[in-house]
N, C-alpha and C positions, 0 to 999 in steps of 0.2 A: 412629496413621496420620498424625499431623501432620507428623512428620519426613519421611514419604514424599511427602506432597503439597507440601511446601516445599523439596524437594531439587532444586536447579537442574540438576544433571547428568541426573537422570531426565527432566526436562522437555525438555532438549536432545536426549536420546536418543529421546524420544517424537516430537519434531518430525522428526528424521532418519528414524525408522521410517516415519512417514506418507509422506514424500517418496520413500523407497526403495521402499515397497510400490506407490505409484502409478507410479513409473518402471518397476518390474518388470512391472506389468500392461500398460503401454503400450509396452514394448520399448525404453525409453530406458536410457542408460548410467548406471552408478553415479556417475560423475564429475558428470553433470548433476544427479542427485538430491542429492548432497552439496553441490554448489555452490549450489543453490537453498536448501537448508536453512541453510547457513552465511550466505548473504546475509540471510536473515530474522533469524538469531540475532545477526548483527553490526550490525543496524540499531540506532542509538544508544539509543532508548527501550527496546528489548528487551534490549540488552546491559547497560544500566544496571540494569534489573530483575533480570537474572540475576546481576550483580555484587553487588547488595544482598542477594539471597537467599543467595548463597555466603558473603558476609561475616557475615550473621546466623547461618548454620549453623556456621561456624568459630568465631565469637566465643562463641556459646552453649556449644559443646563445650569450649572452653578454660576458660570460667568454671566449668562443672560439674567439669571435671577438676581444677581448683585447689581447689574446695570439697570434693569427695569423691574420694579417691584411687582411681584405676582400677588398671590393670595395673602401673603404676610403683610401687605399694605393695610389690611383691615386691623391687624394687631397694632401697627404703628399709629394709625389714625386714632384708634380707640385709646391707646396709651397716652398719646399727646393730648387728647381731649381731657382725659382724666387728670393728667398732671396740671393742666392749665385751668380747667373749670370743674373738675370732679364730676364729669359726666362720661358716659360710654357710647350710648346709642342715639341720643336725641340731638343731632347737630347736622350741619351741612357737610356731609362726608366728602363731596367732591371739592369743595372749597378748602376743607381741612387737608386733603391730600395735596392739593396744589400748593398750599402754604408749606407743607413739609418738603416737597420737591424743589420749591424755590430756595428753602433753607439748605437742603442737601441735594443739589442737582445731580443728574446722572453723570457718573464718572467717565462715560464714553458716549460718543455720538452714535445713536442707533443706525443712522444712515451710512456710517463708516465701518460697521461690523461686517466682516466677510460672511457670506452665506445667508444674510438676512435680506429678504425681498423688500422692495420699497413699501409695499402694503404693510408688512410686518413692522418695519421701522416706523412708519407713520402711526401705527397703533401703539407702539411703545412710547413714542413722543407725545401722543395725545391721551395718555393713560388717565389723567384726571377728568377729562371730558366724558369718558365712558365708564367711569368707576361706579360700581354699585356694591353695597354691602351684601354679604351672603350668610349672615347669622352665625358668626364664630362665637363660641361660648365666652361668657364674661370672665371665667377663670383664666383663659388664655390671654385676653386683653389686659387684665390686671397684672398678670405675671410678666407681661412685656413692659409694663411701666418703668420699673427700675432699670431695665436694660436700655430702654430708650433714653432715660435720664442720664445714664452714664456713657453709653456707647453710640447713641444716635439711632436713627431708624434702621439703617442697614446693619447695625449691630445685632438686631433681632434676627435678620437673615443669617448672618455668620454663625451666631451661637445655635440657632435652630438647626442649621445644616450640620454643624459639628456634632450636636447631640443625636441627630437622626442617623448620621453615618456610624457613630459609635454604637448606637443601639442596633443598627442593622448588622454590624459585624458580630455582635453578641448573639443576635437572632440566628445568623447563619451558622455559627458554631453550635448553637443548640439544635438546629435542624440537622446538622451533620452527625451529631451524637445520636439523635433519634433515628437517623437512617443507617447508623452503624458504619459511618465513614470516618476513617482516621483523619484527624485534623491536618497533618502536613501533606496529605496525599493530593494528587492531581484532581481527583474527584471533588475535593473540598474547594479548590480553585475554580473548578467548573461550576459548582453550586454558587459560589460567590459571584462569578461573572453573570450567571443566569439571573440571580436575584437583583443585583445592581443594574443590570441591563434591562430589567423588566419595565415596561411602559409606566405602570403606576408609580414605580420608584423614581424614575428620571423625571416624570411629570411633576411629582410632588417636590423633588429637589429644586426644580426650576421655579416652582411657585413659592417655595419656602413654606410649604403647608405642613402643619402639625400632624397631618394624617400619616406622614412617613414615620415620624417618631412613635405615634400611637400604634401603627401597624406592627412595628418592630417590637414594641412593648407587649402587644397581644400575643405574639409568638412566644415571647419569654414567659408570659403568664401561663400559657398553655403547657410549656415544657417544665415550668417550675411550680406547678400547682400543688405538688406534694410538699413544697417548702412554703409553709404558711406565710412567712414574712415576705420573701422575695416575690412569690407568685401574686400575693395580694397587693403588694405595692405596685407591681407592674400593671395589673389589671385596673387598680384604682386610678393611677396617674393617666393611663390611656383613656379611660372613660371621662376623666375630668377635662382633658384637652380636646377630645374628639368624641362627641356623643354616640356615634355608631359603635364605638369601642366599648360602650356599656354592656354590650352583649357578652364580653369576656367575663364581667362580674356576674351576669345572669347565668352564664354557663357554670361558674364556680358554685353558685347557689344550687344549681340543678345537680351538680356532682356531690353536693353536701361536703364540700371541702372547707376546712377551717380557714383557708386562704380567703374565702368570701367575706369573712368577718373583717379581715384587714382591709380588703378592697372597699367594703362599706364604710369603714372608718376613714379611709383616705378621701372618699367622695363626700362624706359628711363634713370633714374638716375643710375641704375645698369650698363646699357650699357655704358654710358658716363664715369663712374668711371673705368670700365674695360679697355676701350680704353685709358684713361688718364694714367693708371698704366702700362698697357702692350703694348700699341701701336696699331696702326691700323692692323698690320699684324696678331695680335692674333686672329682676327675674321676669317681671311682666313685659318690660321693654324687649328683652331677649326673645321671649315667646312670640311677641308680635312680629319681630323682625324675621324670625324663622318662618312663620306662616307666610308673611309677605314675600320673602325670598323664594319660597317653594312655589308660590303661585306665579311669581314673575318669571321664573326659569322653567316652569313646568313643560313648556313646549320647545325648549332649547334642544336642538338636535344632539348635542354632546352632553346633555344631562340625562343620566341613565336611571334616574330615580322613578320607581313605579308608584310609590306612595305620594310623591310630589305631584304626579300627574292626576292621581285620584283626588288629591286635596284641592287641586285647581278646578276640577270639574264637578266635585260633589257639592250639593247644596248644604249639607251638614257634615259634621265629623262622625256621626253615628255609624254610617256604613263602614267607614275606615276603621273605627274602633272595633266593630264587630269582626271585620276581616282580620285585623291584627290579633285579636283574642283567639280566633279560630286557628290561625297559623301558629301562634304561640302554643296553643294546646296540642296541636299535632306534633310540633317539634318536641315538646316535653314528653309526649306519649311514646313517640317512635324512637327518638335519639336518646338512648339510655346508657350506652357504653361511653367511656371517657373521651376518646378522641372524636367519635362520631357526634357526641353531644356538643362538645366545644365547637366543632366545625359547623354543625347545623345551626347553632345559635348565631354564629357570625354571618352565615349565609342569610339567615332571617333578618339580621340587622341591615344588610344591604337592601333587602326588599322593603324594609320599614323606614329607611332614611328619606327625609324630604328632598334632599339634594345629593346626587352622586356624580361627581366628576371623576375623570380617569384616575386621579391620584388616590381617591378613596377606595379604589378596587384593591389596594394593597391589603386591606382588611380581609380579603379572600385568600390570602396566602396559606392560612391554616387549612381551610377547606380544600384548596388545590393539593396540598401535601397529603392530606388524609385520603382523598380520592385516589391519588397516585399509588399510595401504599396498598390500596385495595385492588386496583387493576393490575398491579405488578405481579401479583400472585394468582391472578385469574387463570382459568384454563384456556380461554380464547383470547386472541389479541384484539378483537373488535372493541372491547371496552377501552383498551389503550388508545385505539384510534379515536373513539368518542372523547376520551379525556383530553387528548392532544388538541382536537378541534375546539373543544370548549375553552381550553386554556389559551389558545390562539385568539379566540374572540375577545377574551379579557386582556389580551396583550397588544392589540393593535393600537398604534398611535392615533390621535384624534383626526389628523388629515386623512389617513387611510380609512378610518371609520366613516368619515364624511363622503369619500368617494364610493365606498361600498353602499352607503345609504342611497346615493344617487343612482347607482346601478340597480338596486332593488326597486327604486321608484319607477324605473322604466318598465318593469314587469308588473308591479302592483303598487300604485301610489299609497294605498291604504296600509299595506304591509310595511312600507318605509316609514310610516308614522310611529311605529313601535321600534325603538332602538334594539339592534341585535344583542347588545350587551345586556339589556334588560331581560331578554329572552334567555340569555345564558345564565343570568343570576337565578331565574326561576328554575331552570334545568338543574343547576348546581344544588339548590336547596332540595328539590324533589329527589334527586339522586341520593342525597345524603339521608333523607328521612325514609325513603322507600326501602333502601338497602340496609338500614340500621338493624 
């Protein structure tokens, strides 16, 4: 629970929820509620405290990610296998990971790290024993090969983290411009603290997951879509390294932006390079691994994927394909304006993803921003209350979500089987398409 109590973004949302609820009860506008909450949050003593909490959260996750490999271990294992045997997916991943960690042992003893429980330290020390692949795209694995060859396995984590942080800074600047915030203002620092302190960001940084870089690039693609080259490059690269981010390219197509042509070119080039380096079978191997991973993790409490659960329980892919086409058709029909269309396609991508861990929720940053811009100018403050509660659901750390699931199970065991985040994703998509 420590990570929950020290999460700066959750505290900011709690303050906003309090002001929004009071404003709704008194008939005041959401603009008034948000303005009051921001005034308190940008008071220098409060802003300094929030900044320190955010820095501590990001710093501690980066340290843990460097010591104990997270999701990026899959890139390292795949890259090492490709360099040694020209293969990516058909090997003994646990043995490969053990060989890497033997060659590059942990730089710190997990049991000696302050704040780490014995259970957590044991899990870190036993990483190869419980390692399983999760279907990372071959483009990402192959791109990691030269980094591993030159800088070693943890070089992937360092360079991925630097790229993700740089992209996040650029995305925050783009969000500030979109919101009409002056770059050097206290509100800009507040926005930066809120984004960097957000659970999907710090979880992704701890894991060394490409989802952080992809999420930031999606924000840039959204804001730069009028710029054919920049917007298309951002969308194409995001889709190549994180398949759910393909929704950004789909949104560009829906908006008839010429940036979609550039995005398609980037994706095509990435696909051709992958096949040229890994062979045609790598595509089939990747598809099999994604399906296997989706079924293996379908019932995991902290996997928020709806499509993955359907995939595990459905006898055929036909019902899933029909449902996907239906939701895609509704999204294309209802979400026609620029921001709404972009946000709705990203929300739909979360519903269609076979696996959704907390770091993947960073791809909902655009929908969160678009919905906030709507409720900010509403007549009643109740929509702001609803937005804040929805965003809090997407912002809870995994331990807090596990405790919440246990509490729900006491009331209704059946309801606890459906992750609250999954319900939130459905609510987000529905909100976007219904109000478009």
